[in-house]
N, CA, C and O atoms as a CHARMM CRD file, in Angstrom:
* protein
*
  224
    1    1 MET  N     10.76500  13.18400  -5.27800 PROA 1      0.00000
    2    1 MET  CA    11.95800  13.22200  -4.44700 PROA 1      0.00000
    3    1 MET  C     11.98700  12.41800  -3.15800 PROA 1      0.00000
    4    1 MET  O     12.81500  11.54300  -2.90400 PROA 1      0.00000
    5    2 GLN  N     11.18400  12.73500  -2.52500 PROA 2      0.00000
    6    2 GLN  CA    10.95600  12.03500  -1.00100 PROA 2      0.00000
    7    2 GLN  C     10.69200  10.62200  -1.35900 PROA 2      0.00000
    8    2 GLN  O     11.20700   9.78800  -0.61500 PROA 2      0.00000
    9    3 THR  N      9.91500  10.15200  -2.46100 PROA 3      0.00000
   10    3 THR  CA     9.71500   8.67700  -2.53100 PROA 3      0.00000
   11    3 THR  C     10.95200   8.07800  -2.95200 PROA 3      0.00000
   12    3 THR  O     11.23100   6.95700  -2.52600 PROA 3      0.00000
   13    4 GLU  N     11.75800   8.70500  -3.76300 PROA 4      0.00000
   14    4 GLU  CA    13.10400   8.02100  -4.26400 PROA 4      0.00000
   15    4 GLU  C     14.01100   7.80400  -2.86400 PROA 4      0.00000
   16    4 GLU  O     14.60800   6.75400  -2.62600 PROA 4      0.00000
   17    5 ILE  N     14.01300   8.91600  -2.02500 PROA 5      0.00000
   18    5 ILE  CA    14.85400   8.69800  -0.84800 PROA 5      0.00000
   19    5 ILE  C     14.31300   7.46000  -0.00400 PROA 5      0.00000
   20    5 ILE  O     15.09500   6.63300   0.46600 PROA 5      0.00000
   21    6 LYS  N     13.07900   7.38500   0.14400 PROA 6      0.00000
   22    6 LYS  CA    12.37500   6.30300   0.82400 PROA 6      0.00000
   23    6 LYS  C     12.85600   4.92000   0.25700 PROA 6      0.00000
   24    6 LYS  O     13.27800   4.01600   0.97800 PROA 6      0.00000
   25    7 GLU  N     12.75800   4.85400  -0.99500 PROA 7      0.00000
   26    7 GLU  CA    13.05500   3.61200  -1.76300 PROA 7      0.00000
   27    7 GLU  C     14.60200   3.29700  -1.59200 PROA 7      0.00000
   28    7 GLU  O     14.96300   2.13600  -1.40100 PROA 7      0.00000
   29    8 LEU  N     15.37900   4.19100  -1.65300 PROA 8      0.00000
   30    8 LEU  CA    16.89000   4.06200  -1.42500 PROA 8      0.00000
   31    8 LEU  C     16.93700   3.51800  -0.12800 PROA 8      0.00000
   32    8 LEU  O     17.42800   2.39400  -0.03100 PROA 8      0.00000
   33    9 GLN  N     16.50100   4.11700   0.96100 PROA 9      0.00000
   34    9 GLN  CA    16.57800   3.79700   2.34500 PROA 9      0.00000
   35    9 GLN  C     16.09800   2.22000   2.54200 PROA 9      0.00000
   36    9 GLN  O     16.79200   1.44100   3.19500 PROA 9      0.00000
   37   10 THR  N     14.97300   1.85500   1.98100 PROA 10     0.00000
   38   10 THR  CA    14.36200   0.53900   2.04700 PROA 10     0.00000
   39   10 THR  C     15.33400  -0.25900   1.35800 PROA 10     0.00000
   40   10 THR  O     15.79300  -1.18100   2.03300 PROA 10     0.00000
   41   11 GLU  N     15.76900  -0.14000   0.17400 PROA 11     0.00000
   42   11 GLU  CA    16.80100  -0.88800  -0.49400 PROA 11     0.00000
   43   11 GLU  C     17.99900  -1.08600   0.32800 PROA 11     0.00000
   44   11 GLU  O     18.48500  -2.21400   0.41100 PROA 11     0.00000
   45   12 ASN  N     18.53000  -0.06600   0.95400 PROA 12     0.00000
   46   12 ASN  CA    19.69600  -0.27100   1.65900 PROA 12     0.00000
   47   12 ASN  C     19.71300  -0.95300   2.86600 PROA 12     0.00000
   48   12 ASN  O     20.69000  -1.57900   3.27600 PROA 12     0.00000
   49   13 LEU  N     18.38900  -0.82000   3.59000 PROA 13     0.00000
   50   13 LEU  CA    18.19300  -1.80100   4.78500 PROA 13     0.00000
   51   13 LEU  C     17.95300  -3.13800   4.47200 PROA 13     0.00000
   52   13 LEU  O     18.33200  -4.01100   5.25400 PROA 13     0.00000
   53   14 LEU  N     17.30200  -3.45500   3.30300 PROA 14     0.00000
   54   14 LEU  CA    17.09000  -4.73400   2.84500 PROA 14     0.00000
   55   14 LEU  C     18.48200  -5.43700   2.39700 PROA 14     0.00000
   56   14 LEU  O     18.68400  -6.63500   2.59200 PROA 14     0.00000
   57   15 SER  N     19.28500  -4.70000   1.86800 PROA 15     0.00000
   58   15 SER  CA    20.70000  -5.21800   1.40600 PROA 15     0.00000
   59   15 SER  C     21.42700  -5.45800   2.61500 PROA 15     0.00000
   60   15 SER  O     22.09800  -6.48900   2.66000 PROA 15     0.00000
   61   16 GLN  N     21.41200  -4.58600   3.73400 PROA 16     0.00000
   62   16 GLN  CA    22.24600  -4.94200   4.84400 PROA 16     0.00000
   63   16 GLN  C     21.95100  -6.18400   5.53900 PROA 16     0.00000
   64   16 GLN  O     22.85100  -6.90800   5.96600 PROA 16     0.00000
   65   17 HSD  N     20.57900  -6.48200   5.67700 PROA 17     0.00000
   66   17 HSD  CA    20.14200  -7.61400   6.41400 PROA 17     0.00000
   67   17 HSD  C     19.78800  -8.91100   5.53600 PROA 17     0.00000
   68   17 HSD  O     19.14600  -9.84000   6.02600 PROA 17     0.00000
   69   18 LYS  N     20.21600  -8.91800   4.29000 PROA 18     0.00000
   70   18 LYS  CA    19.83500 -10.03800   3.41600 PROA 18     0.00000
   71   18 LYS  C     20.22400 -11.33600   3.82400 PROA 18     0.00000
   72   18 LYS  O     19.50500 -12.30200   3.56700 PROA 18     0.00000
   73   19 ASP  N     21.40800 -11.46300   4.49900 PROA 19     0.00000
   74   19 ASP  CA    21.78700 -12.73500   4.97300 PROA 19     0.00000
   75   19 ASP  C     21.03400 -13.30600   6.15200 PROA 19     0.00000
   76   19 ASP  O     21.04400 -14.52100   6.35300 PROA 19     0.00000
   77   20 LYS  N     20.41700 -12.51600   6.89300 PROA 20     0.00000
   78   20 LYS  CA    19.46400 -12.66700   7.95600 PROA 20     0.00000
   79   20 LYS  C     18.00800 -13.03300   7.61600 PROA 20     0.00000
   80   20 LYS  O     17.25400 -13.66400   8.35600 PROA 20     0.00000
   81   21 ARG  N     17.72900 -12.57300   6.45300 PROA 21     0.00000
   82   21 ARG  CA    16.25300 -12.87300   5.93300 PROA 21     0.00000
   83   21 ARG  C     16.07700 -14.27000   5.59400 PROA 21     0.00000
   84   21 ARG  O     16.99200 -14.96200   5.14800 PROA 21     0.00000
   85   22 THR  N     14.77200 -14.72900   5.82800 PROA 22     0.00000
   86   22 THR  CA    14.42800 -16.10900   5.54700 PROA 22     0.00000
   87   22 THR  C     13.00400 -16.05900   4.83000 PROA 22     0.00000
   88   22 THR  O     12.18800 -15.17600   5.09500 PROA 22     0.00000
   89   23 LYS  N     12.76200 -17.10100   3.87800 PROA 23     0.00000
   90   23 LYS  CA    11.53200 -17.11800   3.19600 PROA 23     0.00000
   91   23 LYS  C     10.48400 -17.54500   4.07300 PROA 23     0.00000
   92   23 LYS  O     10.64400 -18.52300   4.80300 PROA 23     0.00000
   93   24 CYS  N      9.23600 -16.76500   4.05300 PROA 24     0.00000
   94   24 CYS  CA     8.26500 -17.01300   4.91800 PROA 24     0.00000
   95   24 CYS  C      7.08800 -17.88400   4.20300 PROA 24     0.00000
   96   24 CYS  O      6.50200 -17.41400   3.22900 PROA 24     0.00000
   97   25 LEU  N      6.79000 -19.05900   4.67500 PROA 25     0.00000
   98   25 LEU  CA     5.82200 -19.98100   4.12500 PROA 25     0.00000
   99   25 LEU  C      4.47800 -19.64400   4.61000 PROA 25     0.00000
  100   25 LEU  O      4.24100 -19.57900   5.81600 PROA 25     0.00000
  101   26 VAL  N      3.63200 -19.43800   3.75000 PROA 26     0.00000
  102   26 VAL  CA     2.16800 -19.21000   4.07100 PROA 26     0.00000
  103   26 VAL  C      1.35300 -20.52500   3.83300 PROA 26     0.00000
  104   26 VAL  O      1.37500 -21.13600   2.76400 PROA 26     0.00000
  105   27 TYR  N      0.59300 -20.92200   4.99000 PROA 27     0.00000
  106   27 TYR  CA    -0.18100 -22.11500   4.80000 PROA 27     0.00000
  107   27 TYR  C     -1.55100 -21.81800   4.82200 PROA 27     0.00000
  108   27 TYR  O     -1.92200 -20.80900   5.42200 PROA 27     0.00000
  109   28 THR  N     -2.48700 -22.66500   4.16800 PROA 28     0.00000
  110   28 THR  CA    -3.94400 -22.35100   4.32900 PROA 28     0.00000
  111   28 THR  C     -4.43100 -23.65200   4.51700 PROA 28     0.00000
  112   28 THR  O     -3.74800 -24.62800   4.20600 PROA 28     0.00000
  113   29 ARG  N     -5.77600 -23.77200   5.09200 PROA 29     0.00000
  114   29 ARG  CA    -6.43900 -24.92900   5.24600 PROA 29     0.00000
  115   29 ARG  C     -7.30900 -25.21200   3.97300 PROA 29     0.00000
  116   29 ARG  O     -8.09800 -24.39400   3.50100 PROA 29     0.00000
  117   30 VAL  N     -7.06800 -26.49800   3.46000 PROA 30     0.00000
  118   30 VAL  CA    -7.82100 -26.86000   2.37000 PROA 30     0.00000
  119   30 VAL  C     -8.18600 -28.33600   2.52900 PROA 30     0.00000
  120   30 VAL  O     -7.40300 -29.28000   2.63700 PROA 30     0.00000
  121   31 MET  N     -9.58300 -28.36000   2.52300 PROA 31     0.00000
  122   31 MET  CA   -10.34000 -29.60500   2.65800 PROA 31     0.00000
  123   31 MET  C     -9.83300 -30.43500   4.04100 PROA 31     0.00000
  124   31 MET  O     -9.66100 -31.65400   4.04000 PROA 31     0.00000
  125   32 GLY  N     -9.64500 -29.66000   5.09700 PROA 32     0.00000
  126   32 GLY  CA    -9.38700 -30.43300   6.25700 PROA 32     0.00000
  127   32 GLY  C     -7.99300 -30.48500   6.54600 PROA 32     0.00000
  128   32 GLY  O     -7.74200 -30.96900   7.65000 PROA 32     0.00000
  129   33 TYR  N     -6.92700 -30.09200   5.80300 PROA 33     0.00000
  130   33 TYR  CA    -5.63900 -30.24300   6.06000 PROA 33     0.00000
  131   33 TYR  C     -4.81600 -28.96100   5.61900 PROA 33     0.00000
  132   33 TYR  O     -5.30700 -28.21200   4.77400 PROA 33     0.00000
  133   34 HSD  N     -3.65500 -28.71100   6.13800 PROA 34     0.00000
  134   34 HSD  CA    -2.95300 -27.47800   5.90200 PROA 34     0.00000
  135   34 HSD  C     -1.96600 -27.71200   4.64700 PROA 34     0.00000
  136   34 HSD  O     -1.27400 -28.72800   4.57900 PROA 34     0.00000
  137   35 ARG  N     -1.94700 -26.78800   3.73800 PROA 35     0.00000
  138   35 ARG  CA    -1.14000 -27.00000   2.57200 PROA 35     0.00000
  139   35 ARG  C     -0.38600 -25.59500   2.38000 PROA 35     0.00000
  140   35 ARG  O     -1.03200 -24.57100   2.60600 PROA 35     0.00000
  141   36 PRO  N      0.82300 -25.51300   2.01400 PROA 36     0.00000
  142   36 PRO  CA     1.41800 -24.31900   1.54200 PROA 36     0.00000
  143   36 PRO  C      0.97200 -23.69900   0.26700 PROA 36     0.00000
  144   36 PRO  O      0.79800 -24.38100  -0.74300 PROA 36     0.00000
  145   37 VAL  N      0.78600 -22.41500   0.30200 PROA 37     0.00000
  146   37 VAL  CA     0.15800 -21.59500  -0.80400 PROA 37     0.00000
  147   37 VAL  C      1.04500 -21.66800  -2.02700 PROA 37     0.00000
  148   37 VAL  O      0.58800 -21.59300  -3.16800 PROA 37     0.00000
  149   38 GLU  N      2.47100 -21.83400  -1.72000 PROA 38     0.00000
  150   38 GLU  CA     3.22300 -21.71300  -2.87800 PROA 38     0.00000
  151   38 GLU  C      3.07400 -23.01300  -3.72900 PROA 38     0.00000
  152   38 GLU  O      3.44000 -22.96300  -4.90300 PROA 38     0.00000
  153   39 SER  N      2.58500 -24.12000  -3.24700 PROA 39     0.00000
  154   39 SER  CA     2.36400 -25.24000  -4.03900 PROA 39     0.00000
  155   39 SER  C      1.01800 -25.15400  -4.83400 PROA 39     0.00000
  156   39 SER  O      0.67500 -26.12500  -5.50800 PROA 39     0.00000
  157   40 PHE  N      0.24300 -24.02700  -4.78000 PROA 40     0.00000
  158   40 PHE  CA    -0.95100 -23.94100  -5.54300 PROA 40     0.00000
  159   40 PHE  C     -0.65300 -23.64000  -7.01200 PROA 40     0.00000
  160   40 PHE  O      0.40400 -23.05200  -7.23900 PROA 40     0.00000
  161   41 ASN  N     -1.36100 -23.93000  -7.93400 PROA 41     0.00000
  162   41 ASN  CA    -1.42300 -23.57600  -9.28400 PROA 41     0.00000
  163   41 ASN  C     -1.78600 -22.02600  -9.47300 PROA 41     0.00000
  164   41 ASN  O     -2.25200 -21.42500  -8.50500 PROA 41     0.00000
  165   42 ILE  N     -1.58200 -21.34000 -10.72500 PROA 42     0.00000
  166   42 ILE  CA    -1.68400 -20.14200 -10.80100 PROA 42     0.00000
  167   42 ILE  C     -3.09800 -19.58300 -10.51300 PROA 42     0.00000
  168   42 ILE  O     -3.27400 -18.52200  -9.91400 PROA 42     0.00000
  169   43 GLY  N     -4.23600 -20.48300 -11.04700 PROA 43     0.00000
  170   43 GLY  CA    -5.56000 -20.04300 -10.69600 PROA 43     0.00000
  171   43 GLY  C     -5.90500 -20.13700  -9.17100 PROA 43     0.00000
  172   43 GLY  O     -6.69400 -19.33300  -8.67500 PROA 43     0.00000
  173   44 LYS  N     -5.34500 -21.06500  -8.47600 PROA 44     0.00000
  174   44 LYS  CA    -5.64900 -21.22500  -7.07800 PROA 44     0.00000
  175   44 LYS  C     -4.94100 -19.97300  -6.33800 PROA 44     0.00000
  176   44 LYS  O     -5.50000 -19.34700  -5.43700 PROA 44     0.00000
  177   45 LYS  N     -3.64300 -19.68000  -6.82300 PROA 45     0.00000
  178   45 LYS  CA    -3.04200 -18.56100  -6.07600 PROA 45     0.00000
  179   45 LYS  C     -3.86100 -17.16200  -6.19300 PROA 45     0.00000
  180   45 LYS  O     -3.95900 -16.37800  -5.25000 PROA 45     0.00000
  181   46 GLY  N     -4.37100 -16.97700  -7.32700 PROA 46     0.00000
  182   46 GLY  CA    -5.18700 -15.86300  -7.62100 PROA 46     0.00000
  183   46 GLY  C     -6.41300 -15.87500  -6.81300 PROA 46     0.00000
  184   46 GLY  O     -6.73200 -14.81400  -6.27500 PROA 46     0.00000
  185   47 GLU  N     -7.22300 -17.01700  -6.62900 PROA 47     0.00000
  186   47 GLU  CA    -8.29800 -17.18400  -5.97300 PROA 47     0.00000
  187   47 GLU  C     -7.80700 -16.78200  -4.39800 PROA 47     0.00000
  188   47 GLU  O     -8.49500 -16.04900  -3.68800 PROA 47     0.00000
  189   48 HSD  N     -6.66100 -17.30100  -4.00400 PROA 48     0.00000
  190   48 HSD  CA    -6.30800 -17.10200  -2.42600 PROA 48     0.00000
  191   48 HSD  C     -6.03900 -15.60500  -2.24400 PROA 48     0.00000
  192   48 HSD  O     -6.36700 -15.07100  -1.18500 PROA 48     0.00000
  193   49 LYS  N     -5.43100 -14.86700  -3.27100 PROA 49     0.00000
  194   49 LYS  CA    -5.34500 -13.36100  -2.99300 PROA 49     0.00000
  195   49 LYS  C     -6.51500 -12.73600  -2.80500 PROA 49     0.00000
  196   49 LYS  O     -6.57400 -11.79400  -2.01400 PROA 49     0.00000
  197   50 GLN  N     -7.67600 -13.18500  -3.53700 PROA 50     0.00000
  198   50 GLN  CA    -8.94900 -12.42000  -3.56500 PROA 50     0.00000
  199   50 GLN  C     -9.76400 -12.85400  -2.13900 PROA 50     0.00000
  200   50 GLN  O    -10.77500 -12.26200  -1.76200 PROA 50     0.00000
  201   51 ARG  N     -9.28100 -13.74100  -1.57300 PROA 51     0.00000
  202   51 ARG  CA   -10.11700 -14.14700  -0.17600 PROA 51     0.00000
  203   51 ARG  C    -10.02900 -13.12800   0.82900 PROA 51     0.00000
  204   51 ARG  O     -9.00900 -12.44200   0.90400 PROA 51     0.00000
  205   52 THR  N    -10.97100 -12.96500   1.58800 PROA 52     0.00000
  206   52 THR  CA   -11.06900 -12.19100   2.74500 PROA 52     0.00000
  207   52 THR  C    -10.52000 -12.93600   4.00000 PROA 52     0.00000
  208   52 THR  O    -11.12300 -13.92800   4.41000 PROA 52     0.00000
  209   53 HSD  N     -9.44000 -12.50500   4.59600 PROA 53     0.00000
  210   53 HSD  CA    -8.88400 -13.25500   5.77200 PROA 53     0.00000
  211   53 HSD  C     -9.27500 -12.50400   6.98200 PROA 53     0.00000
  212   53 HSD  O     -9.24600 -11.27800   7.08600 PROA 53     0.00000
  213   54 PHE  N     -9.69900 -13.47200   8.02200 PROA 54     0.00000
  214   54 PHE  CA   -10.14000 -13.04400   9.23000 PROA 54     0.00000
  215   54 PHE  C     -9.11200 -13.32300  10.28600 PROA 54     0.00000
  216   54 PHE  O     -8.40300 -14.32200  10.17400 PROA 54     0.00000
  217   55 LYS  N     -8.98900 -12.54300  11.26100 PROA 55     0.00000
  218   55 LYS  CA    -8.24100 -12.86300  12.55500 PROA 55     0.00000
  219   55 LYS  C     -9.14800 -13.04600  13.58500 PROA 55     0.00000
  220   55 LYS  O    -10.18800 -12.39300  13.66700 PROA 55     0.00000
  221   56 GLU  N     -8.78800 -13.95600  14.42700 PROA 56     0.00000
  222   56 GLU  CA    -9.66200 -14.28300  15.82100 PROA 56     0.00000
  223   56 GLU  C     -9.22200 -13.35300  16.85700 PROA 56     0.00000
  224   56 GLU  O     -9.72300 -13.39700  17.98100 PROA 56     0.00000
């Protein structure tokens, strides 16, 4: 029951701000240059999800 309420609240919030939302592009460094992850093929995207990401 409570999960359903949270889902409805989240859906409502997202729909209210839909026009203000923009797509976030994620870049990664590949062989010395930066490249957007969305341009990767299926295998490379899967590999990217399995990587451990570090923050400085």
